[in-house]
N, C-alpha and C positions, 0 to 999 in steps of 0.2 A: 907264188902257189899261197894265199892267206889262208893263215891259221885260226881255227875256230877258237872263241875267244868266247868261255864257259862263264856265267854269275852263279856259280856253285848256293853265293847265300840269295838268290831270286827264289821264291816261292808262288807257288801257282796257289791264287786263291780259288777258293771253292766254293763254286756258284749256289749258296743254301741259303734260304732265307726262310725265317717261321711268318705265316700271314693271320690275319687278325683271328683264323678259328683254331689256329694252333698245329695248322699242315705244314710240315717241312716241304716247300715246292724247290724245283730248280732255276736258276736264273730269275729272269722276270717272266716265268711265263705261270702258269695255274697247273703244270706235271706233275704232279708229285714227285718227291724222292723217294715214295714206295711201289710207283709206277715204274720209274724206271728200273730200279733194283728189280723187282719183279721182271721185269721184262729182262734184264741179264740174268739174271738166274735160271732162266728157262731156255738161256741157251742163245739169246740175240745178240747179235755185236753191235754197236756203238750206233754205227750206221744205219743199223735196221729200227736199232731205237730210235732215232731222229726222223726215219720212215713212215715211224706209226706213230710220232708226236711231233709233226712239221714246225712248231713253233717253237723249240727247242736248237740249241743254237752246238752243233759235231764238238767244237771247245767244251763244252759245258758239260756232254755226256761223259768226254773222257777224265776230265778234272773230277768228275761225280762218282764214276767208277774206279778212278786210280785211288782217292780218298777211302771208297767202301774197299776196295781188296788192302789197304795200309790200318784199315782199323776194323777188319771184317768184324772181329769177336762181341768189338760193342756195338756195331751195326745189325748183326744178326741178333741179340738180344733186345737192341730196341725195334728191330723187326716182330719178334713174336712176341711182345709186350704190344705191338699196336695192331698185331692179328689178335688176341687175347679182349684188346678194350674193341674192339670192333663186332668181337663174337658176340661180348655181354651189351653192348648196346644195340645188335639184332635182335636178340633174343627179348630183350628189355621192352623192346620198340614190340616186336609180334606180339610179346603177352600182353601190353597196354592196347595195342590194335586190333586183336581177335579177327585175326587174318581167316582165321575155320570158320569163324561165325560171318564173317563177309561172304567167301565162300558160297557157304552154303543157300545164304539169300539171294546169292544172285543165279545161283544153280535153278532155284526154286523159281525165280522172277522169268528164267529162259525158260524151264519148263512151262510157265504159265503161258509167255507168249508163244509157244509153238502148240498149244493144245487147242485142237480145231475148235471153232467156234459152233 
């Protein structure tokens, strides 16, 4: 019978990279770390995450989730910061673009088009 030889010094590389826009991506895909962690936090298994994002490799998802579990406090704080930044940018964009004004103009145009001639 063969005995398993464990290389305890060997570590698993976490397949994360920062893209040119500053987003943290998993492996060589465009799938964000936030997307993977959000799915995991909703209860998805690594297999379900890969099913939802077929460009991901299963071993990469396991590595990312393992990294998250080992560094949960730090990553939860990072996720909270990312969400705050997203909300700030969303509100700023809505204020600048005037969605309410656009909605009102579209409704007015629709009403004019539906009016009998």
